[in-house]
MARVEX-583125 format. One record per residue: residue in three letters; chain; x, y negated, z of N, C-alpha, C in turn. Coordinates in steps of 0.001 Angstrom, whole numbers, plus 500000, padded with zeros to 6 digits. Example, Ala and Ser with C-alpha at 12.3 -4.5 7.8 and 13.67 -1.06 7.14 Angstrom:
% MARVEX-583125
ala,A,513190,505690,507800,512300,504500,507800,513200,503300,507800
ser,A,512850,502250,507080,513670,501060,507140,512900,499970,507870
***
This chain:
% MARVEX-583125
met,A,535190,584003,379344,535428,583348,380611,535264,581858,380412
asn,A,534379,581282,381198,534141,579848,381159,534856,579229,382354
asn,A,535960,578559,382068,536807,578001,383110,536968,576511,382833
ala,A,535898,575768,383016,535902,574346,382699,535959,573533,383985
ala,A,536974,572679,384086,537037,571840,385287,537953,570662,385089
ile,A,537455,569521,385493,538291,568354,385732,538012,567959,387163
gly,A,538915,567240,387773,538936,567103,389212,538027,566140,389905
ser,A,538405,564921,390001,537781,564090,391021,537310,562763,390472
gly,A,536790,561971,391402,536374,560623,391066,534881,560409,391131
gly,A,534114,561422,391446,532669,561307,391412,532044,561134,392776
asp,A,532240,559966,393370,531606,559681,394651,530144,559314,394402
val,A,529326,559448,395426,527894,559131,395308,527693,557694,394836
phe,A,528531,556785,395302,528404,555378,394935,529350,554999,393799
gly,A,529830,556003,393083,530814,555779,392032,530203,555425,390698
asp,A,531067,555308,389745,530739,554935,388375,529960,556066,387697
pro,A,528757,555789,387183,527984,556830,386497,528725,557450,385309
ala,A,529611,556695,384671,530369,557244,383544,531314,558353,384010
val,A,531854,558214,385210,532711,559268,385764,531876,560524,386008
trp,A,530672,560335,386555,529754,561470,386762,529440,562147,385434
asp,A,529120,561346,384418,528775,561909,383110,529917,562754,382561
arg,A,531131,562245,382644,532289,562975,382118,532528,564254,382914
leu,A,532474,564165,384228,532727,565332,385072,531662,566404,384862
leu,A,530397,566006,384810,529330,566980,384571,529396,567549,383152
ala,A,529794,566728,382191,529903,567208,380808,530924,568332,380712
val,A,532035,568206,381407,533068,569234,381350,532737,570385,382300
asn,A,532559,570072,383581,532466,571104,384619,531174,571910,384589
leu,A,530094,571315,384177,528818,572031,384118,528426,572345,382677
his,A,528371,571329,381847,527890,571562,380479,528861,572419,379681
gly,A,530154,572373,379993,531099,573272,379336,530737,574728,379605
val,A,530364,575027,380830,529968,576388,381197,528621,576733,380561
ile,A,527695,575798,380599,526383,576035,379969,526562,576346,378485
his,A,527381,575563,377804,527584,575782,376365,528243,577138,376111
gly,A,529226,577504,376941,529864,578810,376783,528871,579948,376974
cys,A,528049,579834,377998,527032,580879,378237,526013,580917,377106
ser,A,525566,579746,376669,524574,579686,375587,525117,580285,374299
leu,A,526369,580042,374042,526978,580527,372810,527145,582042,372806
phe,A,527501,582628,373956,527882,584040,373969,526875,584994,374607
ala,A,526138,584579,375599,525307,585522,376369,524283,586248,375495
glu,A,523543,585521,374705,522516,586138,373858,523141,587098,372849
arg,A,524224,586689,372252,524906,587542,371265,525466,588798,371924
met,A,526046,588649,373104,526600,589806,373807,525490,590781,374188
ala,A,524363,590260,374633,523239,591117,375011,522688,591857,373790
ala,A,522660,591205,372652,522065,591794,371448,522965,592813,370757
arg,A,524246,592762,370955,525143,593596,370142,525213,595055,370586
gly,A,524737,595397,371766,524708,596795,372173,525967,597312,372825
cys,A,526982,596486,372993,528237,596900,373631,528297,596374,375064
ser,A,529218,596933,375822,529456,596427,377168,530164,595085,377091
gly,A,529988,594286,378114,530672,593000,378164,530457,592326,379493
leu,A,531169,591249,379690,530991,590467,380912,531293,589013,380638
ile,A,530656,588177,381425,530883,586736,381381,531333,586332,382771
ile,A,532444,585631,382829,532969,585133,384098,532909,583616,384051
asn,A,532249,583025,385029,532222,581576,385168,533034,581194,386395
thr,A,533835,580149,386270,534655,579700,387388,533908,578637,388174
gly,A,533649,578958,389429,533019,578011,390342,534067,577391,391251
ser,A,533649,577058,392456,534546,576477,393447,533918,576638,394816
lys,A,534750,576788,395824,534234,576811,397198,533518,575503,397506
gln,A,533956,574426,396859,533292,573140,397063,531854,573167,396580
gly,A,531529,574022,395632,530156,574165,395180,529290,574922,396173
ile,A,529921,575527,397182,529192,576279,398202,529145,575517,399521
thr,A,530291,574980,399956,530343,574320,401267,530204,572803,401191
gln,A,530346,572210,400020,530071,570794,399769,530875,569803,400622
pro,A,532195,569919,400714,532934,568942,401520,532748,567530,400975
pro,A,532612,566545,401851,532390,565178,401392,533612,564611,400666
gly,A,533338,563635,399790,534414,562912,399143,534522,563101,397645
asn,A,533927,564153,397113,533994,564402,395668,532660,565005,395230
thr,A,531615,564261,395445,530256,564775,395284,529953,565248,393869
ala,A,530409,564547,392861,530107,564962,391484,530704,566344,391188
tyr,A,531920,566574,391632,532544,567892,391447,531735,568951,392183
asn,A,531357,568668,393426,530564,569613,394213,529246,569946,393524
val,A,528586,568918,393015,527306,569113,392332,527495,570011,391105
ala,A,528514,569726,390311,528756,570529,389107,529031,571978,389466
lys,A,529873,572211,390474,530226,573584,390824,529072,574302,391537
ala,A,528232,573581,392259,527020,574199,392825,526082,574618,391700
ala,A,526003,573796,390672,525167,574140,389523,525739,575335,388757
val,A,527055,575439,388654,527667,576605,388007,527329,577867,388800
lys,A,527339,577786,390117,526953,578932,390957,525515,579335,390643
ala,A,524601,578369,390652,523186,578662,390383,523002,579205,388964
leu,A,523680,578615,388003,523607,579079,386616,524071,580531,386510
thr,A,525174,580846,387151,525744,582194,387042,524868,583212,387743
glu,A,524279,582836,388872,523338,583739,389542,522145,584034,388639
gly,A,521601,582995,388015,520479,583191,387089,520872,583996,385867
leu,A,522064,583745,385354,522559,584494,384207,522715,585971,384551
ala,A,523255,586260,385736,523429,587664,386153,522083,588376,386193
his,A,521083,587695,386732,519745,588298,386803,519183,588534,385394
ser,A,519280,587524,384550,518738,587650,383192,519438,588748,382403
leu,A,520744,588834,382530,521475,589890,381828,521100,591267,382357
arg,A,520920,591381,383658,520517,592676,384240,519138,593082,383724
glu,A,518230,592122,383642,516890,592405,383139,516929,592812,381664
lys,A,517806,592172,380904,517847,592387,379456,518712,593581,379054
thr,A,519806,593845,379795,520764,594862,379343,521033,595942,380386
gly,A,520365,595915,381514,520740,596820,382601,522067,596331,383154
asp,A,523022,597208,383240,524351,596800,383692,525370,596781,382558
arg,A,524894,596766,381330,525787,596803,380171,526560,595499,380007
val,A,525886,594376,380187,526537,593057,380141,526277,592397,381488
thr,A,527339,591963,382126,527225,591412,383472,527797,590005,383533
ala,A,527429,589300,384574,527986,587970,384848,528631,588011,386223
his,A,529685,587214,386383,530441,587171,387636,530853,585734,387905
leu,A,530915,585382,389190,531327,584040,389601,532691,584120,390270
leu,A,533705,583576,389624,535038,583476,390203,535102,582187,391014
val,A,535494,582330,392274,535580,581174,393167,537009,581120,393713
pro,A,537896,580411,393008,539280,580364,393452,539435,579583,394753
gly,A,540475,579954,395502,540897,579137,396631,541855,578073,396117
tyr,A,542670,577551,396985,543671,576551,396626,544659,577211,395662
thr,A,544696,576698,394418,545484,577332,393371,546394,576310,392707
tyr,A,547642,576671,392561,548628,575846,391864,548674,576293,390409
thr,A,548367,575377,389495,548338,575687,388064,549189,574683,387302
gly,A,549251,574868,386016,549941,573904,385163,549344,572515,385281
leu,A,548032,572437,385484,547392,571140,385675,547884,570483,386956
ser,A,547965,571266,388047,548425,570689,389299,549898,570313,389230
ala,A,550661,570968,388357,552090,570676,388233,552334,569244,387757
arg,A,551335,568654,387120,551472,567247,386699,551548,566310,387894
his,A,550920,566727,389020,550842,565865,390193,551764,566325,391318
val,A,552058,567611,391368,552880,568191,392424,553930,569058,391743
ser,A,555201,568751,391945,556249,569440,391201,556482,570884,391634
gln,A,556225,571202,392903,556412,572576,393370,555121,573089,393982
lys,A,554949,574397,393897,553762,575022,394471,553765,574817,395982
pro,A,552688,574227,396510,552588,574086,397965,552482,575473,398614
pro,A,553034,575644,399801,553005,576954,400462,551591,577504,400656
ala,A,550607,576635,400816,549233,577091,401058,548553,577624,399810
ala,A,549059,577252,398641,548387,577591,397378,548762,578970,396871
trp,A,547824,579570,396145,548106,580769,395364,548529,580336,393974
thr,A,549172,581242,393261,549479,581008,391859,548273,581442,391019
ala,A,548256,580991,389781,547191,581422,388862,547244,582936,388660
glu,A,548442,583500,388678,548596,584951,388521,547948,585704,389688
gln,A,548096,585184,390912,547463,585822,392064,545940,585784,391936
val,A,545415,584658,391466,543969,584548,391262,543515,585543,390200
ala,A,544262,585647,389115,543898,586592,388047,543918,588033,388565
asp,A,544920,588376,389354,544979,589725,389927,543782,589984,390842
phe,A,543424,588992,391664,542281,589133,392576,540982,589265,391779
leu,A,540877,588509,390684,539713,588611,389805,539583,590037,389265
leu,A,540665,590599,388781,540617,591950,388229,540229,592972,389291
glu,A,540722,592800,390522,540333,593696,391615,538833,593583,391890
gly,A,538309,592363,391898,536878,592152,392118,536034,592743,391002
leu,A,536489,592589,389775,535759,593163,388648,535764,594693,388718
ala,A,536876,595271,389157,536946,596731,389290,535922,597241,390312
arg,A,535605,596414,391319,534585,596772,392316,533179,596365,391852
asn,A,533101,595690,390688,531861,595147,390149,531257,594088,391070
asp,A,532120,593312,391740,531651,592216,392584,531056,591119,391703
phe,A,529977,590526,392167,529454,589336,391489,530231,588116,391971
tyr,A,530253,587909,393285,530994,586783,393872,532429,587239,394095
ile,A,533361,586614,393410,534778,586937,393576,535422,585701,394201
ile,A,535428,585696,395525,535858,584529,396301,537292,584756,396753
cys,A,538204,584019,396139,539634,584205,396381,540072,583486,397658
pro,A,540860,584164,398459,541511,583459,399556,542699,582668,398996
asp,A,543486,582101,399859,544762,581511,399471,545700,581707,400653
asn,A,546802,581033,400687,547779,581259,401746,547462,580542,403053
glu,A,546340,579813,403109,545946,579192,404367,544507,579525,404767
thr,A,543714,580028,403846,542311,580328,404129,542050,581807,403890
thr,A,541710,582500,404947,541444,583936,404848,540010,584176,404389
pro,A,539717,585383,403923,538328,585701,403571,537380,585516,404761
glu,A,537830,585839,405962,536988,585658,407149,536666,584182,407370
met,A,537665,583306,407193,537430,581864,407328,536430,581389,406277
asp,A,536592,581853,405050,535659,581471,403983,534234,581888,404338
arg,A,534058,583126,404782,532710,583611,405112,532099,582775,406234
lys,A,532889,582449,407238,532364,581648,408350,531983,580238,407883
arg,A,532813,579628,407057,532504,578286,406545,531235,578300,405694
met,A,531087,579342,404867,529889,579438,404025,528646,579682,404883
ala,A,528770,580535,405890,527633,580795,406779,527254,579530,407542
trp,A,528247,578774,407966,527965,577517,408665,527201,576571,407742
ala,A,527658,576453,406490,526997,575554,405535,525534,575955,405350
met,A,525255,577237,405210,523869,577688,405075,523098,577451,406371
gly,A,523800,577529,407496,523169,577271,408789,522626,575858,408920
asp,A,523216,574893,408230,522655,573536,408249,521200,573567,407813
leu,A,520931,574307,406763,519577,574417,406219,518681,575242,407139
val,A,519167,576411,407524,518362,577361,408291,518101,576875,409718
glu,A,519109,576252,410319,519001,575829,411720,518589,574369,411889
gly,A,518422,573654,410806,517957,572269,410891,519019,571279,411346
arg,A,520291,571603,411130,521352,570654,411477,521415,569574,410399
pro,A,522103,568473,410693,522277,567443,409659,523065,567992,408469
ala,A,522837,567414,407325,523589,567813,406129,525080,567657,406385
leu,A,525833,568634,405907,527287,568630,406035,527729,568472,407491
ser,A,527056,569192,408374,527342,569054,409810,528766,569440,410165
arg,A,529396,570233,409343,530793,570609,409599,531678,569374,409739
trp,A,531311,568295,409045,532085,567061,409091,531374,565971,409897
his,A,530297,566296,410577,529532,565340,411394,530192,565245,412763
pro,A,530429,564021,413255,531135,563900,414539,530419,564595,415705
asp,A,529101,564674,415669,528367,565325,416762,528538,566845,416758
tyr,A,529041,567407,415655,529183,568858,415544,530639,569315,415456
lys,A,531563,568382,415556,532986,568707,415422,533409,569792,416406
val,A,533115,569617,417673,533527,570572,418708,532791,571900,418533
val,A,531512,571835,418183,530716,573045,417996,531259,573849,416812
phe,A,531591,573165,415721,532126,573851,414556,533478,574483,414877
glu,A,534344,573749,415560,535655,574301,415921,535521,575537,416793
ala,A,534598,575511,417753,534368,576690,418614,533820,577856,417782
tyr,A,532924,577564,416863,532363,578579,415972,533467,579260,415168
met,A,534396,578486,414644,535481,579046,413831,536436,579887,414682
lys,A,536581,579562,415954,537484,580326,416829,536884,581653,417243
asp,A,535550,581732,417315,534902,582979,417751,535116,584107,416769
***
C-alpha cells in the first residue's frame, strides 16, 4: 500500500521548492513504491495487490491547493495505468486499486485538530470501507464521510468531467457564472 501524502502550500504562484517537496512525497513516493514492488509481484507467480492512496481533490480539482491536486491526479493516472499493465501481464493475479478517502481524521490531523470533527471519518472506517471495496474487486474505492454521500461524490465528479465534455470554463463548480447552475444540479 502506497499511502504517501503531505498536505498543502502548493499554489500555482507559490514557491517551487514547496511544489518539489509535495510532488516528491505525494507522487514520487507512490511511483517508487510501485517501481519497487510491481515487477517483483508480477514475476513471483503469487496473487497480490497494490493499493495507492489518491484523493477526491485529484479528481475534482478544488482551487487553492494546486500542487496537491496535481500530485493526486497523477497518482490516479499512475494507478489506472498500473492496473492495465498488471492485467496484461498477470491476468487478475496481481491487481491495482485506487483508494480515495473522504474527509478523514488521522493521527496527522490530530496535530492540528484535537478532536475528530463530526464530518470526518476515522482511519478505521476508511480501512473497513477499503476492505469492503477489495472484497468486491473494485478498482476505484471512493470513501464517503459523514458529510459527503457517495451520490454527492458521483455528481461532483460528473460535473468536473462535464467541464471538459460540455466546454465549460475550468473548475466551473467554483466559477461565479455557474454557481446557481451547479447548486441546482446538485439538488436534482
